[in-house]
N, C-alpha and C positions, 0 to 999 in steps of 0.2 A: 901295727896288731899288739894285739893288749893282751895281759891275762887279768880274771878279775880274780881278783887278790881278797876276796870277803870284805866284811863289816870290822874285824877287828887287823888296822893297819896302823902299822909305826914309822915315823922316818927318823935320822938324822938330822939334826940342823932343823926341825919344826920352824924353829924361828924366822927363819927365812922366806918359810911358804906363804904364797900370797893365793887366794879362792876367788873365784868370779863366778858369778851364775852364769854360764854361757848357754844354755837355755830354760825352759820349763820342769825339765825330767833332771838334768846336770849339770854339777859345777866343775871349771876346772881347776886344777891345780898345775902350779910351777913357782919356779926357784925365783924370788926374788932379788936376787942377784945378777943371778946370770939369763937368764929367762926361757932356762927349761921347759920344756913340758914334762909335769910329774905323774897326774892321772886326771881321769876325770871320774866323776863320784858320784853315782845313780841316788837323786834326792830322795826317792819313794822309799830304797831299800839300805843306803850308806854303804851298799858296794863301792869298792875301788877297782876303778881297771886302771893295770899300770902297762905301760910299753914295755914291750919285751926285750927291746934294747936296754933296757934300765936294770936287769935280773942280770946279765952275765950268762955264764953258759950251764944256765940249773938244767939240772939230771930230773927225769922223771915230768917233765911237759908234753903235755900232747895235745896236737892242733885238732880240736873237735868240732870249732862250729865259726861259721863265717854268717855274719849278720849285713845289712843294708845291703845283700846280694844285686838285688832288683837296680843300685846305684851306680854298679861297681864298671871298669872300663869292658870294651868287649877282648880286649886285648889280657885280659888279668885273669887267671884261672889257676891252681894247686894240682897237683896231680894226684893229694889222694883221695877220698870221698870224705866230707863233713858236712854236718848235719848245717843245711842253709835258711836264713830268714829274712824276709822281705823286708821293708822298714814297717810297713805298716803291721807283719806278723809280731816285729819287737816291742811297737809301743803296744800293741794287743797284749802280750807274755806281763809289759811291763805294768800297765792297768789292771787286769788280773790279777795280781800280783799284790795291788795295793787294796782287791775287795776281799782278800782274804784276811 
């Protein structure tokens, strides 16, 4: 689970962050010292997706969408209703944002 933190993101200890291109559409950031996954960044928009566990107990976070829902295990479900997107829908959304 991650939080879309947008494009205006900064990290303490940035000198330790390593980034690699993990796919055609995203880069992954991790700590070069301990290996902890810190984010993935969308190449087209620069948006940072940060794992929820790194943020602590932040008030006001809302679980509102699930992506790649077509790839989830059958036993994996949440009680609340959210927007759901399949992998193809996610990629279509990213590509239409690139065309804007």
